[in-house]
N, C-alpha and C positions, 0 to 999 in steps of 0.2 A: 450699312448704312452706319452713322458712327455722330457722333456729339462730341462739344464740347463746352456746353452748356450742361445746367443744371437743368433736368425734366426725365421723363421717358424719350426715349428715342421713338417708339412707335404706340401712336395713343390710340385705344379704341372706344373713347367714351363717346357715350349714345351710340355705337355703331351695332347692328342688333347683329349682323352677319360681313362676314367678311373671313378672307384667306391670304395668306402673307407665306410665299411659296419661293424659294431658292436665293434667299439673302443673307448676309450677314451684319448679327445686329451689334455691335461694339462700342467699350466705352462711355454708357451711358448711367447717368448719376441720377437719381431720385426718391422722394420719400416714398415712392413701394412702384415695384417694376422698372427698375433702372433699367430694362430692356426695352421688356414690351406692355404695355398697361393696357387690360382690360376689365375695364373696373365694371362694364353695368353687364345685367344678365342678357346671354346672346350665345350667338352658335358660333366659334371661331374655330378654325383651322391653322396651326403654323408645319410647315411641312420643307422641309432640304435646306432649314436653316442650321448656323450656326451661332449659339448666342454666348458671346465671350465677355468675359474683361466685363461686366458692367455691376453695377454698385446699387442697393440702397439705405436707406437711411429709415425705415420699416421692413415690410413685408416684398418680397421677392425679388430680390437681386436679377437675376435674367428678366423673370415672366412672371406679371401678378396678375389673376384671373379674382376676377369679384366674387361676390353671393349667386350662385344659383344660374352660371355662368356654363355652356357647355362646351369644350374645348379636345381640339384632337390635335396631339405634336406625332409628329409621324416622320422618321426621317432623319431625327435632328439632333446636336451633338450642343450639348451645353452644360458649358463649362466655364472654369475660374470667375463664378459669379458672387459678390458675397453680400450678407442683407445681415444689417444689423440686429435686425427680429428674426422671422421665421422664417423658411425657405428661399435658400443661397440662389438656388439653380431656380427655383418653380415654387410660388404662392399659389395653393388654391382656395377661395374662401368656402363659405358653409354650401352647404345642399347643391354644388358644382358636381359637374357628369364628367370625366375625364378620359379618352382615349389615345393610349401613350404607347404608340407602336414603334421596333426598330430604331429607338433613338441613346443616346449615351450619354451621360450625366456626370460629370469628372470634376473633382478639386474643386468644388466648392463651398463656401461657409456662412455661417448662421446663426444664432442661438439655438435654435430648433429644428429639425427637419432642412440640415443643410442640404441634401439633394433637391429633395420633393418634400412639400409641406401641401394635405391635402386633406382637407376635410369636408367627403365627398358621400352625394347622397348613389352614386354610383361608379364604377371606375373598373376599366379594361388598361390592365399594361401586360402588354406580352413582348416578346423578344430583345429586351433591352438592358444596360446595362448601367449600375452606380457602382462606381468607383470612386476612391479616395476624396470621398468627401469627410467635413469638419466641422461636427456642430460643438461647442461650447458648453450646452446643457446635453439635449436631448435628441436623439435620431439623425446620428452622424447622415447615414444615408437615405433616408427616408422616414416620415411619419403618413400615415396612410387609417383614415376611417371609413367604413360605409362600406358597401356592398360591391365586396372586388375580387377580380380574378387574377392571378395572376400565372403567368406562362411563360416557360422556358428565358427569365429573368434571372439575373447575376448581381448580387451585392458581394463588394470587395472592396479589403482596400479602408472601410469609412470609420470612423473614431466618432467619438462623441463621449462625456463623463455619465453618462445611460445608455444601452441601445445602441448599440456601434453599427450594424448593419440597418436594420429596418425597425420600425415601431409599428404595430398593429392595434389599435384602441376602439371600441363600444361593442357595440352587441349586432351591426349588420353583418350577413352571409359573407363571407371571406373564403376562398378558396385559393391555393398556392399549387400549381402542376409543375414537373420539374423547374424547378427554381435553384440556384446553388447560393448559399451565402457565405462567403469561404474569407476567413483571413481578415474579418474585420476586431474592432476593440473601441470596451467601453473602459475607462477607468473606475465604475462604481458595478454596473447592474447589465446585464443583457448583451455580450459582447458582440452575437451575432443578430439575435432576434430579442424584441420586449411584447409584452404581450399583458397589455393591459387594458382596465375599464369596460370587464368583464367579455372581451373579447374571444371568441368563438371556431378560430381557423382550422379547417382541414387543407393540412400536408400531406402532396400525394407525391412520389418521388421525386423527391426535395432532399438535399443535401445540406448540411449545416456540419460547416470544419473549418478546421485549424483557424479558433474565433478565440478572443479571451479576452476577460471579464473579473471582476473579485467577486460575485456573485453570479454565477449562470455564463458560465463562459460560451456556449453556445447558444443555447433562450433560457428567456427571464419571463416566468409567470405567474400573474398576481391578478389579485381584482377581482378573484371568482372568473375567473377566464377557462374555457372549455377546449381546452385545443384537440384536436383527432391529425397521430401521424398514420399515415397505410406507408409501407412502402419506403421510409426513407433511410435516412444514412447520417446519424450523428458523433462526428470522427474529430478525432485530435483537439478536440477543443479544451481550452485550459482556465478553470478557476481560479486564478492565484493573487495576492496579495503582497505590494512592493517596499511598503513599508517594512522599518526593522520593530516586530513585534514577535513577541511567540506565549502562545500556536498561536501559527498564523489563521487567518479567518477567510480564505476563499473556499466559499460550497459552491458544489455544485458544479461538475467541469462539464458537463452533458447539458444538463439542464436543472435550474431550480426554479423551484414553484413554493409560490407562499397561500396558503387559503386557495387550490384550486383543485381542477379536477381534470389530469390529462390522460388521451385513450392512446394507445401506441401497439401499430399491429402489422408482423412483417419487418419488423425493422430494428437493424442493427445499430447501437449503441460501442461503441470504439474506440480506445486507446484516448478518450479523455482525462484530464487530471482535476482532481480539486484537493488544494493544498490542504484544506482541513477536513472536511466533510462535505458526501458523494463523489468520487471521481465521475461516475455515470450518472447519475439520477440524485438530485436533492427535494427532499418533501417536507415543508412544514405546515403540519394541518393541512397537509393538501391529500389527495388521493389519485393515485399510478393504476391504470386498466391496463395492464399488459396481455400481449397476447400475441404467441408466435414468436417472441423476439430473441434477439441474442446480443449480450453484455459479454464483450469480448475484452481482456489487456486495459481495463480503467484502473484510475491507483489514485487514492485519499487516504488520510489519516484513518479516518474511518470510516468505517461504510465504502470498498473498495469501487464494486459494481453500485450499491443505492444505497441512501443513508433519509428516515422518515424519523420526520420528529414530532410528538404528539397525535393527535385521535384527529381525522379529518372531523375541519367543519362541518355544519350540515348544511343543506340536506346529503352531501357526500359522503360514499358507500366506503368499507374498506378496504384500500391496495389490495390491489391484486394478481399474481403473476403465471399466466398459465402456460404450458407448453412453452417454457422458455430455456433458456439454456444461457448460464453461467458459466464461463470457462477464463480462468489465466488472468482475475482479478485482483487487486493486493489492495491489501490495505497497513498500516505503516503507522501504529495508534504513538500518539503524546504521553497516554498515562496510562494511567493500569485498569484501562475498564474496557469490556466488549470493543473488537474493531471489530470484525465484521469484514472477511474479504469480498467473499458477496455480496450481504447484506448487512447493515447495524442499524437497527430499530431502537430507538430512545424515547422517551417519555411516554409509556405508555404506547407507541404507536403499534397499531394491528395491521397484521398480513396474512396472506393466506397465499401459498404456496399448492398449486396442483400440475399434476403430471410434469415438475422440473425438474432440468439435471445441472447438477452444480457440483462441478469437476475442475479440481484442480487450481481455487482459488485460495491466495496464502494470506498471512497473518500473521502477527506475531501470536496473538492465542488463539481466536476465532477465525479459522479458515471459511467458514459455511456463513450461518446466520446468527450473530449476537444483538443478543434483548430483544424488548417489544413483547408484542401477544401473539400467539404465532398459530397456523393451521398451516400444517403440513400433511397431504395426502398426494401418495402416488409419486414421490419424489427420489432423485438419488442425490445423495450429498458425499461427496467424496473428495476431500479438501485439505489444504496442510491444518493441523491443529484440530483442533474442539470444532465437530458439526454444527453444532445447536448450541448456544448457552441464552436463554430464555427460562424465568420460571413458571411462566404463564402459556406452553407449549403444548398441545396435542400432534403425535405425529402417527401415522398407520400408514401402513401395504408400502412404506419407504425403504430405497437400501443405504444405509447408513456407515461408513468405514466405523468401525470402532463400536459399531450397536449405538441402536437408542430404545427408549422406554415405547411403548403402544403396542395395536394389536396389528400382527400382518408384517413386523418388521423382520432386515434380515442385514445380516453385514459381510457375506460374502463379496466377492471380488464380481463387479457387474457385467464382466467380457464387453468390455469396447471393442470398438475396431480398430482405433488405434491413437490411445487415450496420450499419448506422448506427442503427439503431431496433431493434438486437438478434434478430433473425430470421436465423436463419443455416442455411435450407433452403435446398436447391441449386434451383436453376432449370434448363434444358432449356438445354443450352448448357454446364454446366457441366464440367470437365477429371475433376472426380470423381466424374463417374458412372461406373457399373460398371468401375470402374481399384483397385477393391481384392483385395485376397487374402484368398480364403473357405476355413475351416480344411476339412482335410479329411474328417473328417463333421459337417457342419454340421449345428447342433439346426434342424427345421424350424418350432421354437416360439416360435425367438430374434424379437423383435424390434427394432426404433430405439425413438427418444427418443419417436415419436408411435404409437405401437406397435402399426405397420404391419410387416407381415412382412421378416425383416432382406434377406433376399435375392429380386428381381423380377431378371427378363428374364435370370436365372441367373448372374448374379453380383454380387458384394457390391459398394456404393456407399463411396468414402471418407468419413467424418467420422460424427455420430452420427444424421446422419436419411439415410433409404433415398428418393430420389426418384420420385416417384409415375411409376406404369406410362405406358411410351412417352416420357418422356422422353431426350434423346439427350445423347450426351455430347458436347464440346466439346474441340478444340484442346489440347495442352499445352504448359506453357509461356511463353503469349500475352506478348509486354509490351503493356503499355497505356500511351500516354507522347505528349505530355504530360497531366500531371493537372492543372488548374487550379483555382484557390481565389481565392473574393471574399470577402471581409468581410462578412457576410449573407447571403450570395448569396438570392436569392429564388427561382433555376428548378428544375429538379428534381435538384438536388444531385445531378448524377449524374457530376461531373468531367472530361467528355468536352471538354468548352467553355465561354466566356468566358457565356455564358447561361444552360446548366447546372450551373455551378462548383461547388462542393464549397464550404460556408458555412464551415469551418475548416480550419486546416493537417493537426490532427489525422487528421481522416476520410479527405486523401489517401492521408497516411503508412500509414492502416489497410489502403485496397485497393492498395498499392504497392507494384511487384515489382521485383526489381535490375535494374539500368540503367533504369530512367526518372527521367525530372523531373517536378519540381511546381515548376507560375509562380505565382508568388500575389503577387495584388496589392497595391495600397499599403494603409493601414489600418492601424488598429492590431486586435490578434489579443491573447486575453486568454488566454494559453493557456501551457505548460511543455512540451517536446518531446521526444520520444528517437526519434533521426533513424534510419532503416534502412539494411540492407544493400545496398549498392549505388547509392542514391537522391544525387539531386542537388537542393539546393534553392535556388531564385532571385525575389527578390523583385526591387521597381524598379518596375512594369508598374502602367500605367490601369487592363486589363482591355479592351483593343483589340487589343494586339499578336498577330504571327502570328512572331513569330521573338525568340530574344533579342538580338541588335543593335539591336531597336527599344525597347527597355527605357531609361528613366531613373533610375534605382536613386540620381544623386546629386539628384532634384528630386520623386520620388517615393517618401515613405517605406514600407517593408514596418516593420511594427513589430511585437514578437512584446516583451508585456510579462507578467510572473509573478509579477507585485504581489498578497499576500498567498494565491498558490497553497501557498510553504512547498517550492519545489524550485530547481532553478539552472532557467536558462530554456533550455538545452538540455543533452540528454546523449548523449552517440559511444558506443553501447556498445561493449563487448569484440569484436576483431578486426572492426570495422566500417570499409569504405571509403566516403568520402561527399566533397563538395561542399555547399558552404553561401558562397552568395554572393550579393551586393543585400537583407542585413538589417540591422535593429536591435535588439538585445537588450538589456533592460532589465526591472528589477525583481525578479531573481535574488537571494532572501534565505530561508535560507542555499542554499548552495552557488554561488552565483555565477552568472555569466552562459554560461558552454560549462566542461561536465567533460567529458572525451575519457578513456577506458576503458582500460585494460589494450591494447594489439595493436591497435588504434584506428588508422585511417590517412584524414587528413581534409585539402580541402583548402578556408581559409578566405582567402577573398576579396570583400575591400570591404564590409565588416562596419562596423560602428560600434554597442561594445560598451561600455553606459554605466550607472552606477547600480546597479552589481549588488555586493552585499556574501556574504561568506563567514569563515571563521576562518582559513582556507588560499586563495589566488587571491582573488581580487578579480571577477576578470573570465575567467579561461582557465585551467584544469588538466590540466594533461600528465600524466596516470599513468604507471606501469613500460611501458617494450618500447610507446608510444605514437610516432606521427609525424601531426605536421602542416607543411602549407608554407603562410605566412603572407604576403598581399599586399592592401595600399590597405586594411590594417586603422586601424580610432580605436577605441582604448581609453584611457577617460578617467573619471576621475569612479567610480571601484571603489572599496571597501574592503575592508581583510583586516588578522589581525594579521600576517598575515607572508606577503608578495608579494599587494600592491597589488591591478597588473593581473595577475603570471602567477606560479605553482608550474611548475616541471618537474622531474621526479623522474624520473632513468634515461630522458628519455624524449627524442627528438629534434624540435626545431623551427627551421628554416628563417623569416625573417624578414624581407622587401623592403619599402620605402616605407609603413614603418607607426610610428603615431605613439602614443607610449603618456604620456598627459598627464595629470596632476590628479587624478592616483593617489596612496590615503594609506594606509600599514602602519607597524606599530611597528617590523617589520623588512621592507625591503625592497621601497619602494615602489611600485616598475615589476616588477622580478622580483628569484626566488631559484629557484636551478637546483642539483640535486642529481645528480651523477655522477658517471662514472672513466671509464678506457678513454683511449687516443689522440686519438679523436676530440671537438671539441665538440663538447656538447649542445645547444647554441646558438646559429644563426649568425644574426647580425645587419647589414644592412647597409643604407644611403639611407634611415634613420628617423632619430626624434626620440624620447626619452627623457629627461621632464621634471615629474618627481613630488616628491608633497610625503613627506618623512618623513627621518630624522635619517642613513638609509641609502638607496641608491634599489637598487643592485642587487647578489644579496648568492651566493658560490658558493661551493659545497662539493663535493669537500675543497680546491680551490683553484681559481682565477682561470681554468686551463686551459680549462672546462670550457665556456667562453664565447668566441666571438670575433666583434668586432664592428668596423665599417670604417664610412668616409664615411658619421658618423654625429654629430648633435648628443646630446651626454649630458650634465645637470644636472651632475653629481659623477662628476669627471674619470674616463675608461676607458681602457685601455690597447688603440692600436689605429690603423691607418692612416686621414688621414685626420679621424679623429674630433675634435671642438669642443665645447666648452663657453660658447662665447658664447647667450646669449640668442637663442633662435630668433624670438621677435618675432612671437608667433601675434596676429592682429587681436583677441581681445579674450577673454584666458586666463582672467579671471574670470566672464564670463558662458558660456563652452565653446563659445567659437568659435576651433578651433583650424586654422583657414586662415592661410596665411601673408601677411603683411602686405607691401605693396609694399620694406620696407626690410630684409626678412627676409635673414640670411645664407644663409638654406636653401635661396636660389632658385638655381637651373642651379648649384647646386655636389654633386651627384650622381653616383654615380658611373654610368655609361650602361650599360644594359642590355637585354633585351627585351622589360620592359612597356612596355604603349599605353595601356593604362586606368587614372585616375585615380577616385578616389573621390566627386570631384565631376563625375565623365563626360566630363572635358577629355582628349581624347588626348594620351598623351607621344610625342613631347618638346618643351615649348612656349619656344623659346628664346626670353628674356625682353632685349631691347636694352640694351649696355651694364652686364648683368651677366655673372660664370660665364665657361662659355666661348662667347664671344658670336660670334653669327655660323656655330659650327659641327657645328649641328645634333646639339649632344649635352647640350643644357640642360636635363637632367634634375634635379626638384626632391627634395629631402627630403621624406620623410614621404609621407600617401595625399592629399597635396590637389597640380596641378599646381595654378600660378597661373595663368589666361590672361591675355594680351597685353592686354586690357582691367579687367584687374581683375576682384577676385573678388566677384559679385551681392552686393546689400545679406542681412546673414543676419538670419534669421529663425523662431527657435527651434520645431522642429516636433514634439520629443521629449518622453513624456511623464516628467516627473520622476520621481522618489523620491517618495512619499508621504509628506507627515509623520508623526511618529510621537510622542504622547504622553508628553513625557520622565517618566522613572522617577524621577526626584531631579535634585536642584538641579548634580550632576553629571552628569549626560547631556547633557555636550558636543556632542556630534555631531547629538543628537537624534533616535535612533533606535529610542529605548524601551530599550535596552542602560546599564549602565553595565560597560565592562569597557578592558580594555588598548587602543582607540582610544581610550577618553577621555583614559586617562593620556597617551597622545600626545598629544592637544590642546592638555590642559594644560601639559604640558611647555611645548609650541610657546608657549601665550600667556605664560607663564613669561619665559621666555626674552624675548619682543618686548616685554614689559613691564616686567622687571627687579626684580619683587615678589620678596619673602620666601619662604620655603617654607612660610607655613601652610596657606596651601590643598592645597597636595600633602599635610600632613598628614592634613585634615580630609576630601581627596578618599578616601587611603588609609582610614581609615574608614569613611567610607559604601559602600564597596567592599563590606570585608569586611561590611559589616552586609546589603547586598545579596545577600551570597552567602552569608549563612549561617556565615559564619566566628566 
């Protein structure tokens, strides 16, 4: 059936009952129902039909059904129809009834509900697909309200401004069973599904995957909606914002909830991404009641697994997570506030965690749970960095890496079955078996994450899994040390000896406990690390030593290279005490070499920190109230806009026998120090500061925050026995910062207790005829002690900073960026060549163009 006139091809006005079976309805044009107009209340069946290429100036491009109609659409294809109002494919009026089975709705256009727009009293939608429909406003695939049952339906590839796949609204009873919502997109809210108007659907065996929006990549839940999810998968959805702003604002990769209550049971939330807050789940003044769910490999700047903001609106309860597994979620914070690899709670958001396991979640600061008002019971927290960072928290009967305050807590390794591969079940001998706190009135029906009875042997276990019957509990707070690491180790990877060493450093940190040492064999490790509380990292081993004194870090380099990972090479989190010794750190960009967070206290010894980059602090950044003792360290060839080698902000650093050389910055090529009070923030002695830039050392508010003595400083700095004479490195240009035989730094350092040097030579070596000759006090300045026979031939062993394709002719430092570092390089070249200022003008123009000015 086709038409070349204005008006519906099939008109059912005044007809109470009709069937249309086996027709193609194409090319119709009307104000309502371009193809078929069933305007009156009645009972209609459309079966085995193709409804294609019809248009409407108002509602229902393909089919229009009036208020109160009961319509069955069976085995039909509704494709390429368009409406200037709602319902490009089908429009159903108020209080109508829809039976929709085995049908296809494809490539229709409308303002709202491009596939179907239906305000129903009741409906059954089964075994049907909604694909590639496009709404200019809301509900790309479909809009539904009323009492509805969906079964085995597919919503795929639909697009809208809000609610790309399907929008469900209103207080009717809605059930979705065995449905799939895949690869839909919304520019703003709800890439896959939008729930509004107090919608309270129940999702069972439903998959929401690969959808995208700014808020709620998978689902957007608002307006006091109360959805329930059982045995569902929320997978690989993205909350992204494509506009060029910083920070990004995409939140709720899997689910975004605003003023709502959500219940999730036995579901998987995995591989979702929020480019700002909440990789997996986001809640603003909302409550999540989550039981027996797994959250894994989700990622956001804050709250890799979960981000909650504020107190839930009344009468919703506090969010709770029971018998849940959080594993390998990741947060990459934008600012210096708690990030929360597993969960981040902001603005006094409350949450209860009970019998949960949070393992191997990663963040720059707080791998576990950051912020909020917390109650944690019977949980395992074993993550990168800090486990819990909250000023309002109660923790009891839990296992925390690094320890935590509270009754019945422990810090011994939980003895997981295979934590390196994500299996966090407990093995016999675990200190977490039978050490939980059972509720006063236990529910006999309660189960663990595997569906096993929660209480066995009469006592609950710690974590989301209950150990199998007969498993025995092991000793509490046992420390395994040392832990061994061999790059690419091929043994059992258990870390107990060199033969079965861990293949990477992160694996060793994951199982480490307070007081443990990690011994790392020579080699290049492509990693970015967060150091754990009370753990010591030692490099320079060949892989056969039985004591620390046997290693030779001067000839066997343990290199940690973070090139391409977009992070600092090493983060030392808040309040963490640690030792880092005998390593080479390179490739940190952005974030530099080492980031020391607030209140951290570290010993940095025998380190080479080279080829790193950051806006502030190319090599090492010290946050407020942090402390560091540095000995025998070489910081070279690092770059920053401010603080080429170091930035010290209201922190305290003692530096002895160190060299800061060939670092560059627009301000403070060596160090920028900000501080106050009577004591200096930085004390330097027996060191060399020889760097590139108009200023080498910058002190705020005055020079009194820095004390330098017995040191070689390129640009003069007051202090006893300081010198501006060239230190005469063997080869500054090639990065060989050892002392040549004629160096004025040989045997001129102040005697001290140091016995080690960066090249492994025992101090002091008294060179005849130089300095304090024959007195046994011949210490050299800098980290390298020159041996009597002279240094061996220098062979570069470090991985160079990779070449980056320049963004323009003015990317003078060849790092892929046009910024202040290139301006400084141009200034230096202009000064050296004596050229005019034309190049400076051209640079400024190119810089502004590159940055959108």
